[in-house]
C-alpha positions as CSV (number, residue, x, y, z in Angstrom):
1,M,-3.2,-70.1,-23.8
2,K,-0.7,-68.3,-21.8
3,P,1.4,-65.2,-22.6
4,G,4.4,-66.9,-22.4
5,L,4.1,-69.9,-24.6
6,F,2.1,-67.5,-27.1
7,F,5.0,-65.5,-27.2
8,L,7.7,-68.7,-28.0
9,L,5.4,-69.9,-30.3
10,V,5.5,-66.8,-32.3
11,A,9.2,-65.8,-32.0
12,S,9.7,-69.7,-33.2
13,A,7.8,-68.9,-36.0
14,I,9.3,-65.7,-36.8
15,A,13.0,-67.2,-36.4
16,G,12.5,-69.9,-39.0
17,D,10.6,-67.4,-41.9
18,V,13.2,-67.7,-44.8
19,S,11.1,-67.9,-47.3
20,G,11.6,-65.0,-50.1
21,T,14.2,-63.2,-52.1
22,W,17.3,-62.3,-50.4
23,R,20.3,-60.3,-52.1
24,G,24.0,-59.1,-50.7
25,T,27.5,-60.1,-51.3
26,I,30.0,-62.6,-51.1
27,T,33.4,-61.3,-49.8
28,S,36.3,-63.6,-50.2
29,P,40.5,-62.5,-49.8
30,G,41.9,-61.9,-53.3
31,Q,44.3,-63.9,-55.3
32,G,47.5,-63.9,-53.5
33,G,46.2,-62.4,-50.4
34,A,45.9,-59.0,-52.0
35,G,42.6,-57.3,-50.9
36,V,39.2,-58.7,-51.0
37,Q,37.1,-59.5,-53.9
38,S,33.4,-59.1,-53.8
39,S,30.4,-60.8,-56.0
40,P,26.7,-60.4,-55.9
41,A,24.2,-63.0,-54.0
42,Y,21.1,-63.9,-54.9
43,R,18.7,-66.2,-52.8
44,E,15.2,-67.4,-53.6
45,L,14.1,-69.8,-50.5
46,K,11.4,-71.3,-50.1
47,L,10.3,-73.2,-46.7
48,V,7.4,-75.2,-47.0
49,N,6.7,-78.2,-44.3
50,G,10.4,-78.1,-42.8
51,Q,12.1,-78.5,-46.4
52,L,13.9,-75.5,-47.5
53,T,14.1,-75.0,-51.6
54,G,15.0,-72.6,-53.8
55,S,17.5,-71.2,-55.9
56,A,20.8,-69.2,-55.6
57,G,23.2,-67.5,-57.7
58,Q,24.9,-64.2,-58.1
59,D,21.6,-62.8,-59.8
60,E,18.4,-63.9,-61.6
61,G,20.2,-64.7,-64.6
62,E,22.4,-67.8,-63.3
63,V,20.9,-69.6,-60.2
64,Y,21.2,-73.4,-59.2
65,P,18.6,-75.4,-57.5
66,I,19.3,-75.7,-53.6
67,R,20.1,-79.0,-52.2
68,N,20.2,-80.3,-48.8
69,G,18.5,-77.6,-47.5
70,K,17.5,-77.2,-43.9
71,V,16.5,-74.4,-41.2
72,E,17.2,-75.3,-37.4
73,G,16.1,-72.4,-35.4
74,D,18.0,-69.2,-36.6
75,Q,20.6,-71.4,-38.6
76,V,20.3,-72.0,-42.4
77,R,22.0,-74.7,-44.4
78,F,22.1,-75.8,-48.5
79,E,24.3,-76.5,-50.9
80,V,24.3,-75.7,-54.5
81,A,26.6,-77.3,-57.5
82,P,27.3,-74.9,-60.2
83,G,29.0,-76.9,-62.8
84,N,31.8,-79.1,-61.0
85,A,32.0,-77.1,-57.9
86,V,30.1,-77.8,-54.7
87,M,29.1,-74.6,-52.4
88,T,28.0,-75.1,-48.8
89,F,26.5,-72.3,-47.2
90,V,26.0,-72.0,-43.5
91,L,24.1,-68.8,-42.6
92,K,22.7,-67.1,-39.4
93,Q,19.4,-65.3,-39.5
94,D,18.7,-62.4,-37.6
95,G,15.3,-60.9,-38.7
96,E,15.5,-59.7,-42.1
97,E,19.4,-60.3,-42.5
98,M,21.5,-63.7,-42.9
99,K,25.3,-63.7,-42.3
100,G,27.6,-66.5,-42.7
101,T,30.3,-68.7,-44.5
102,V,30.3,-70.5,-48.2
103,R,32.7,-73.1,-48.8
104,R,33.3,-74.0,-52.7
105,E,35.1,-77.2,-53.3
106,E,35.9,-77.7,-56.7
107,D,38.7,-80.3,-58.0
108,G,40.2,-80.8,-55.1
109,R,40.7,-77.3,-54.1
110,A,38.7,-75.4,-51.5
111,A,38.3,-71.7,-50.7
112,N,35.9,-69.9,-47.9
113,A,34.1,-66.8,-47.9
114,E,31.7,-64.6,-45.8
115,I,28.2,-64.0,-47.1
116,T,25.7,-61.3,-45.9
117,V,22.0,-61.3,-47.7
118,K,19.2,-59.2,-46.7
119,R,15.6,-59.9,-47.6
120,E,13.6,-58.0,-50.4
121,T,10.0,-56.9,-49.6
122,R,7.7,-55.4,-52.0
123,D,6.2,-52.0,-51.6
124,G,2.7,-50.8,-51.9
125,G,3.4,-50.3,-55.5
126,G,4.3,-54.2,-56.3
127,R,7.9,-52.8,-56.4
128,Q,10.8,-54.5,-55.0
129,R,12.6,-52.4,-52.2
130,W,15.4,-53.3,-49.6
131,I,14.4,-53.4,-45.9
132,R,16.7,-50.6,-44.4
133,R,17.1,-51.1,-40.8
134,N,18.0,-47.4,-38.5
135,D,20.0,-47.6,-35.3
136,W,17.3,-47.7,-33.0
137,G,15.8,-51.0,-34.3
138,G,13.2,-49.5,-36.6
139,S,12.8,-49.9,-40.3
140,Y,12.1,-47.5,-43.3
């Protein structure tokens, strides 16, 4: 196999690897345009045979099943339906971080917000930890 082809195959496999636990923050304009509101974001994603499944919510105690999930390159799209609402997520993966938008539609009203989540990993002792990236591209 030519080195260039091998690199291309490895890079495309890494770009589409979204399986795992992701935590972060959803930020939106405050009511009446005053300030910014933020809330926690929790995602448990599974990519099997090209199908994105899993759950999403504020934390492990309040999650909803993912529907219409797909991954195309570094683009991740899915919906969740808490109550009467439908929330549509459009994210771009950059390694161990995803950023994007979420649109919530409910009872004829719509609101947009931004989301940033980072993948959790487990250290040697089985404890979860955040992956932190330093300024020169390494992680610790």
